[in-house]
Phi, psi and omega in degrees: 000136179265135181263130174223107192270353192316128187233094183255123178275139175280356180237045183300338181295345177296334188280122176275176183291323178071161177269128179236149179197165169254123181278102187076204181288141177298136183213164179274156175227143184287156172225160173250153175260129179277186187297340179249015175089008180282151184268121182241121178241168175257134182219159177252140182230123180053032179084359179257162177118199011283154177245154177270111183246137176275122178282116184234097182290349179270354181262135178287334185219152177287173179211151178231153170291156180297325180300313184290321179301322178288320185295323180268007177055046179277121183286142174284130181241350183191167169227129188211156173290137175240134183244130174217129183046040174084358179259138183243139175217147176277133181227145167289148175243131180243158179258131179253124181292323184203131174239129180236120175237096185064230180276354181270131184228137171227138175252156176058055177257156176250151179213143173281154180252127183244130175308139187305316184294324181291320180294318182295327179294330183271315182215104183288153173064033169230159182255353181170189186229135176258116186251193187290339177293347168257311189296320187290357176279352187231153159274128187210162180234131172257117182250106182285339181286313182267354182054055175225148167251123180254128182274046170201156181286140176301129185298321180295322182294326179297328182269337188286144173259349182278139176067021182261130182226155178281144174252141174237128179278131179213118176052044174087001174218175189255151168243135174262133186263108181263113181294157174292166180233183186286351177276357180101357176296124181283162177300145182237149173240111185240143174284116174290110198233108175281350178267354179268137182264356180203159176299136179234135174239147179258129177263123179230133181052037177076005184248140176251146183280355182210162182280135180243161175284177184284329185294138177215140170210148181283148171204171179250136175251151181244136176226177183288350176251012180123182179255165177203160179281146178214187180232133175260127180222200176230142177276118186300306182196132176203123175261128176235094183058238185280357183249130174251115177268125181222120183052043180267148182295143178215140176261132181254121176248132176249156180051050179246096188255016178285350176225075186299332182266002185255150174267347181164196181239136181252107179292124184288347178291354174288346188244162177279322178218142176229123180245118176269112174264074185300321182298335180256354184070037182224160170227144179242121183255117188242143176222120182275000000 
């Protein structure tokens, strides 16, 4: 089963700005990679923990297991539809007084509540998901080589012109704009997604945004709102900054309208370092 965690709330307007800060000097914190390449960090919630949270840059909002939501005494403030990989489920929304991930702190954050068994089926041994309503408050760097998240932008990335792309905010998460190339590949708008374990493309009205190989086979993908059928194929050729994908695996999802402005999902694990310059509306994708 392929994991695609994107968790988009249809009521994202519920989320206020909240207080964000760096506690002391901005610093890096270690992360572990789970069995599908997801980034797992330790964080404290409402003074409790630490809890194991999956960093998901493709999710507009964080999520907690039902057990943790009860343990941290998070009050329920709403009930809303949550959409992931085209599947919709009703979830409770709780208010978190304080979320601390290393030196990065946010107050007054919202999180969806996921039944413990459903969260474990998608990503075992985690307590929740850290989404863009926390992450987008900072310029930060994910370094897959050293397995650290630094709550400040990598200095070299700030200066580099290579692998730099514009970010566009849409419905609480970002799209990275990949320009077309001389081979005829059209420009793509992809969700930069640390929660996706493989490249994903959306098929709409029978049309695909990139050329695929002939091979096709059915498979199931898992999201926070349940699983669904998809097709596994290969991406013929696609250059994304320093990375050239050739005959690379790609999952094709049809009738997936939870990201209407996106052509698909870009797994960040393809790169050695990813720096989000949120304050400038840019991302730098690096490969050493």
